[in-house]
Backbone as ProteinMPNN parsed JSONL, in Angstrom:
{"seq_chain_A": "MTLQEFTYLINLIDADNKRTRDAYRLGIDLSEFSENAEAAIDCLLKHVFDEFQYETLSWWMYEKDFGRKSDVTMEDADGNEVCRTIEELHEYLFADITLCE", "coords_chain_A": {"N_chain_A": [[-8.748, -0.537, 12.416], [-8.437, -3.591, 11.768], [-5.83, -6.107, 11.228], [-6.537, -8.223, 9.54], [-8.249, -7.074, 8.154], [-6.772, -5.086, 6.882], [-5.114, -6.4, 5.325], [-6.471, -7.66, 3.66], [-7.341, -5.986, 2.335], [-5.271, -3.919, 1.267], [-4.121, -6.562, 0.311], [-6.275, -7.152, -2.571], [-5.665, -3.879, -3.511], [-3.403, -4.559, -4.44], [-3.715, -7.022, -6.351], [-4.874, -5.814, -8.392], [-3.175, -4.417, -9.448], [-1.288, -5.625, -10.283], [-2.987, -6.716, -12.308], [-3.345, -4.918, -14.535], [-0.222, -4.456, -14.636], [0.431, -6.848, -16.09], [-1.93, -7.222, -18.146], [-0.514, -4.847, -19.388], [2.418, -5.911, -20.597], [1.358, -7.726, -22.133], [0.209, -5.999, -24.21], [-2.121, -4.822, -23.837], [-3.618, -1.269, -23.066], [-4.157, -0.637, -20.044], [-5.024, 1.699, -17.929], [-6.803, 3.829, -18.597], [-9.106, 3.052, -18.405], [-9.035, 2.413, -15.204], [-8.364, 3.927, -14.293], [-10.084, 6.382, -12.807], [-11.064, 4.194, -10.455], [-8.682, 4.223, -9.35], [-8.37, 6.768, -8.563], [-10.521, 7.124, -6.762], [-9.85, 5.337, -4.822], [-7.244, 6.224, -4.153], [-8.247, 8.735, -3.046], [-9.805, 7.979, -0.829], [-8.32, 7.228, 0.583], [-6.333, 8.964, 1.121], [-8.36, 10.037, 3.09], [-8.776, 8.624, 5.307], [-5.92, 7.583, 6.362], [-3.357, 10.109, 8.139], [-0.77, 12.726, 6.579], [1.489, 11.626, 7.252], [0.72, 9.074, 7.716], [0.011, 7.835, 4.84], [1.725, 8.369, 2.91], [3.845, 6.646, 4.152], [2.298, 3.655, 3.114], [1.961, 4.588, 0.336], [4.255, 4.383, -0.417], [4.994, 2.105, 0.481], [3.675, 0.108, -0.894], [4.5, 1.082, -3.932], [6.958, 1.779, -4.437], [8.084, -0.269, -2.741], [6.924, -2.061, -3.485], [4.896, -3.821, -2.995], [6.26, -4.682, -0.565], [7.71, -6.588, -1.306], [10.598, -5.832, -2.518], [13.317, -6.371, -1.628], [15.842, -4.993, -1.092], [15.16, -2.353, -0.906], [14.567, -0.152, 1.67], [13.279, 1.033, 4.62], [13.813, 2.966, 7.746], [13.79, 3.348, 11.307], [14.33, 5.63, 13.848], [15.818, 4.69, 15.353], [17.786, 3.387, 13.624], [16.766, 0.656, 12.972], [15.375, -1.735, 10.683], [12.327, -1.371, 9.42], [8.901, -2.271, 8.414], [8.49, -4.304, 6.995], [7.191, -6.697, 6.105], [3.874, -6.806, 5.359], [2.625, -7.015, 7.861], [4.418, -5.654, 9.429], [4.551, -3.377, 8.459], [1.318, -2.514, 9.332], [1.0, -2.653, 11.902], [3.428, 0.092, 12.113], [1.48, 1.778, 10.987], [-0.339, 1.863, 12.225], [0.094, 2.143, 15.064], [-0.172, 4.594, 17.146], [-2.711, 4.759, 16.806], [-6.448, 4.581, 16.472], [-8.905, 3.325, 13.725], [-11.336, 3.342, 12.179], [-12.696, 1.772, 13.538]], "CA_chain_A": [[-8.562, -1.166, 11.695], [-7.584, -4.606, 11.851], [-4.71, -6.438, 10.329], [-7.339, -8.952, 8.453], [-8.87, -5.95, 7.184], [-6.262, -4.361, 6.457], [-3.944, -7.4, 4.437], [-7.271, -7.822, 2.236], [-7.455, -4.304, 1.366], [-4.0, -4.45, 0.461], [-4.094, -7.733, -1.231], [-6.889, -6.46, -3.866], [-5.135, -3.389, -4.607], [-1.736, -5.038, -5.347], [-3.766, -7.99, -7.494], [-5.595, -5.09, -9.12], [-1.974, -3.664, -10.104], [-0.594, -6.691, -10.945], [-3.812, -7.443, -13.432], [-3.123, -4.168, -14.676], [1.279, -4.766, -15.133], [0.01, -8.518, -16.883], [-2.364, -6.652, -19.23], [0.674, -3.793, -20.409], [3.366, -6.575, -20.952], [0.875, -7.983, -23.087], [0.217, -5.152, -25.214], [-3.031, -3.91, -23.398], [-3.523, -0.969, -21.782], [-5.975, -0.628, -18.996], [-4.816, 2.402, -16.778], [-7.635, 4.419, -18.822], [-9.898, 1.823, -17.022], [-9.059, 1.969, -13.953], [-8.537, 5.83, -13.681], [-11.207, 6.419, -12.002], [-11.256, 3.762, -9.774], [-7.647, 4.242, -9.03], [-8.789, 7.646, -8.146], [-10.797, 7.141, -5.772], [-9.017, 4.578, -3.854], [-6.002, 7.116, -3.549], [-8.894, 9.869, -2.576], [-10.312, 7.182, 0.054], [-6.648, 6.396, 1.691], [-5.993, 10.288, 2.199], [-8.798, 10.117, 4.175], [-8.582, 7.147, 6.438], [-4.736, 7.99, 7.066], [-2.751, 11.234, 7.728], [-0.458, 12.66, 5.091], [2.542, 10.602, 6.969], [0.691, 7.33, 7.002], [-0.723, 7.578, 3.446], [3.225, 8.618, 2.22], [4.188, 5.526, 4.253], [2.013, 3.281, 2.364], [1.86, 4.562, -0.689], [6.024, 4.462, -0.57], [5.646, 0.416, 0.551], [2.862, -0.244, -1.966], [4.815, 1.491, -5.266], [8.238, 1.641, -3.84], [8.635, -1.296, -2.122], [6.677, -3.607, -4.178], [4.163, -4.606, -1.916], [6.762, -5.672, 0.366], [8.966, -7.777, -2.359], [11.923, -5.363, -3.041], [14.171, -6.518, 0.118], [16.604, -4.027, -1.328], [13.8, -1.138, -0.685], [14.125, -0.326, 3.088], [12.842, 2.53, 5.8], [14.726, 2.527, 9.057], [13.465, 4.295, 12.621], [15.483, 6.635, 14.756], [16.981, 3.745, 16.327], [18.217, 2.767, 12.624], [16.003, -0.422, 12.672], [14.349, -1.58, 9.265], [11.002, -1.518, 9.45], [8.329, -2.211, 7.462], [9.078, -5.341, 6.054], [5.803, -7.259, 5.859], [2.698, -6.496, 5.528], [2.303, -7.361, 8.972], [5.048, -4.934, 10.105], [3.006, -2.207, 8.126], [0.16, -2.597, 9.775], [1.891, -1.848, 13.322], [3.688, 0.818, 12.103], [0.711, 2.714, 10.691], [-1.506, 2.172, 13.142], [0.388, 2.306, 16.385], [-0.696, 5.262, 18.003], [-4.322, 5.025, 16.465], [-7.966, 3.357, 15.948], [-9.521, 3.971, 12.618], [-13.068, 2.277, 11.497], [-13.277, 0.276, 14.909]], "C_chain_A": [[-7.954, -2.593, 11.937], [-6.545, -5.275, 10.75], [-5.429, -7.291, 9.648], [-7.448, -8.186, 7.756], [-7.9, -5.379, 6.374], [-5.467, -5.293, 5.142], [-4.853, -7.343, 3.884], [-7.599, -6.93, 1.531], [-6.354, -3.846, 0.394], [-4.177, -5.639, -0.884], [-4.962, -7.464, -2.22], [-6.388, -5.295, -4.225], [-3.859, -4.089, -5.2], [-2.277, -6.022, -6.634], [-4.191, -6.98, -8.753], [-4.326, -4.477, -10.467], [-1.15, -4.373, -10.973], [-1.676, -7.325, -12.312], [-3.374, -6.721, -14.594], [-1.527, -4.076, -15.706], [0.724, -5.801, -16.422], [-0.153, -7.642, -18.096], [-1.42, -5.651, -20.319], [1.726, -4.459, -21.15], [2.41, -7.448, -22.09], [0.405, -7.145, -24.487], [-0.885, -4.065, -24.554], [-2.835, -3.047, -22.266], [-4.369, -0.191, -20.415], [-5.945, 0.331, -18.06], [-6.077, 3.616, -17.674], [-8.964, 4.313, -18.116], [-10.341, 2.417, -16.115], [-8.423, 3.438, -13.757], [-8.934, 6.398, -12.197], [-10.916, 5.553, -10.971], [-10.055, 3.819, -8.961], [-7.555, 5.918, -7.812], [-9.319, 8.14, -7.066], [-10.711, 6.545, -4.816], [-8.305, 5.164, -3.116], [-7.321, 8.033, -2.632], [-9.382, 9.103, -0.842], [-9.247, 6.684, 1.167], [-6.285, 7.718, 2.372], [-7.209, 11.017, 3.204], [-9.17, 9.467, 5.288], [-7.044, 7.295, 6.755], [-4.274, 9.758, 6.832], [-1.93, 11.253, 6.75], [1.083, 11.66, 5.967], [2.304, 9.322, 6.709], [0.303, 6.974, 5.409], [1.043, 7.71, 2.507], [3.969, 7.023, 2.201], [3.901, 4.268, 3.829], [1.98, 3.833, 0.663], [3.65, 4.206, -1.344], [5.97, 2.692, -0.24], [4.992, -0.044, -0.654], [3.725, -0.382, -3.534], [6.394, 0.842, -5.529], [9.134, 0.289, -3.969], [8.234, -2.535, -2.987], [5.632, -4.273, -3.784], [5.003, -5.568, -1.075], [7.432, -6.59, -0.038], [10.015, -7.148, -2.567], [12.639, -5.82, -1.525], [15.595, -5.292, -0.165], [15.983, -2.565, -1.054], [13.588, -0.918, 1.12], [14.026, 1.272, 3.422], [13.318, 1.968, 7.491], [13.543, 3.605, 10.555], [14.799, 4.925, 13.214], [16.641, 5.647, 15.079], [18.258, 3.13, 15.3], [17.958, 1.032, 12.499], [14.859, -0.778, 11.173], [13.118, -1.769, 10.429], [9.964, -1.462, 8.421], [7.916, -2.915, 6.827], [8.207, -5.747, 4.661], [4.797, -6.389, 5.743], [2.053, -6.3, 7.116], [2.876, -6.178, 10.25], [4.127, -3.405, 9.823], [1.808, -1.676, 8.6], [0.733, -1.785, 10.705], [2.154, -0.858, 13.138], [2.675, 1.838, 11.966], [0.097, 2.804, 11.554], [-1.096, 1.645, 15.225], [0.259, 2.782, 17.041], [-2.184, 5.204, 17.833], [-5.145, 4.308, 16.232], [-8.417, 3.942, 15.228], [-10.682, 2.854, 12.482], [-12.63, 1.415, 12.384], [-14.231, 0.502, 15.425]], "O_chain_A": [[-6.8, -2.587, 12.365], [-6.529, -4.936, 9.567], [-4.859, -7.276, 8.557], [-6.904, -8.259, 6.655], [-8.152, -5.169, 5.187], [-5.302, -4.747, 4.051], [-4.481, -6.7, 2.902], [-8.046, -6.939, 0.385], [-6.43, -3.519, -0.79], [-4.285, -5.664, -2.11], [-4.279, -7.528, -3.242], [-6.468, -5.206, -5.45], [-3.506, -4.053, -6.379], [-1.674, -6.021, -7.707], [-3.909, -7.266, -9.917], [-4.429, -4.236, -11.67], [-0.529, -4.027, -11.978], [-1.297, -8.171, -13.121], [-3.029, -7.343, -15.599], [-1.46, -3.798, -16.903], [0.662, -5.407, -17.587], [0.736, -7.296, -18.873], [-1.49, -5.621, -21.547], [2.11, -3.942, -22.2], [3.085, -7.828, -23.048], [0.292, -7.658, -25.6], [-0.744, -2.844, -24.622], [-2.35, -3.298, -21.163], [-5.073, 0.81, -20.288], [-6.752, 0.136, -17.151], [-6.117, 4.586, -16.918], [-9.646, 5.131, -17.5], [-11.465, 2.886, -15.942], [-8.023, 3.724, -12.628], [-8.416, 6.678, -11.115], [-10.263, 6.225, -10.172], [-10.226, 3.479, -7.791], [-6.956, 6.089, -6.75], [-8.968, 9.144, -6.447], [-11.324, 6.909, -3.812], [-8.3, 5.063, -1.889], [-7.239, 7.906, -1.411], [-9.25, 9.769, 0.185], [-9.351, 6.016, 2.196], [-6.015, 7.861, 3.564], [-7.132, 12.069, 3.839], [-9.923, 9.935, 6.142], [-6.969, 6.968, 7.939], [-4.595, 10.49, 5.895], [-1.917, 10.317, 5.951], [1.735, 10.983, 5.171], [2.946, 8.538, 6.008], [0.356, 5.829, 4.96], [1.277, 7.03, 1.508], [4.419, 6.365, 1.263], [4.825, 3.462, 3.942], [1.987, 2.899, -0.139], [4.002, 3.876, -2.477], [6.879, 2.007, -0.707], [5.7, -0.602, -1.492], [3.741, -1.409, -4.213], [6.857, -0.015, -6.282], [10.091, -0.113, -4.631], [8.846, -3.586, -3.182], [5.438, -5.39, -4.262], [4.758, -6.753, -0.849], [7.82, -7.469, 0.732], [10.841, -7.973, -2.957], [12.226, -5.405, -0.442], [16.208, -4.873, 0.817], [16.809, -1.653, -1.062], [12.653, -1.419, 1.745], [14.442, 2.279, 2.848], [13.153, 0.91, 8.098], [12.672, 4.438, 10.304], [15.981, 4.662, 12.992], [17.867, 5.757, 15.071], [19.298, 2.611, 15.705], [18.798, 0.268, 12.023], [13.853, -0.161, 10.824], [13.022, -2.107, 11.609], [10.101, -0.623, 7.531], [7.037, -2.624, 6.015], [8.211, -5.555, 3.445], [4.934, -5.206, 6.056], [1.137, -5.528, 7.402], [2.363, -5.855, 11.322], [3.422, -2.691, 10.536], [1.354, -0.568, 8.319], [0.975, -0.586, 10.57], [1.411, -0.118, 13.782], [2.795, 2.821, 12.697], [-0.19, 3.953, 11.891], [-1.731, 1.111, 16.134], [0.375, 2.183, 18.11], [-2.881, 5.62, 18.758], [-4.826, 3.227, 15.736], [-8.596, 5.131, 15.494], [-10.633, 1.652, 12.742], [-12.184, 0.32, 12.039], [-14.688, -0.287, 16.252]]}, "name": "protein", "num_of_chains": 1, "seq": "MTLQEFTYLINLIDADNKRTRDAYRLGIDLSEFSENAEAAIDCLLKHVFDEFQYETLSWWMYEKDFGRKSDVTMEDADGNEVCRTIEELHEYLFADITLCE"}
């Protein structure tokens, strides 16, 4: 998966999550309407990535808030911070594999 394709997909997921959060702040709960789509996306991601990659991606999207939280970090074995940006996440996830190409 190229960086451009990966960025496009992650941005779609981020935009959908933002829309759902914004609606919730206005008192509109869209979770029941998006449950099936979220489950389908989750299932597809689990088939594309191995367990470690999937957990890393989920962490980056939901704990690190799509890279926006600078105080939430991950370090490699040498103590260097990794996955600060979507580009670094892509490099980290796809370092030794080629998928969907």
